[in-house]
C-alpha positions, 0 to 999 in steps of 0.5 A: 489499476494504478498502484502507487508505492511510497516505500522510497518516498513520495512519487514526484518528478525531479521538479517536485510535481506529484505523479498524478499531475504529470502529463503522462498520467493526465493523458492516460487516466481514462484508462485507469480504473482506480488508484491505490496508494501504499503509503510510506509508514514507519519502516521499523514497525510497519515495514518489518511487519509487512516484510515478515508477512511477505517472507512467510508468504502469509495472507493478512488473514493467515497472519492475524490468526497465526501465533507467529505474530505478536499482537502489535504486528497483527494490529499493524498488518490489519491497519495496512490491509484495511487501508488497501482494501478501503481504497480498493472498495472505493474503485468503481469497478 
């Protein structure tokens, strides 16, 4: 499984080539079951919510059931989780 994290921006080489187009990925992609991309989102909203989730060591389910999170925080955490799990479900295990 390959996890691509866009937290610091798109994953590109110095000459602008996307990671998935690099020789190293192309030569090894048969060894990769699937790819999940953690898309860059608004750091002031999604970023803070995911940081809170991680700091509190909560699962997505725990966070959405907890009174420690506002309605909007819960919604953004659900959106993040749905995005990741949709990508995982698409992997041909």
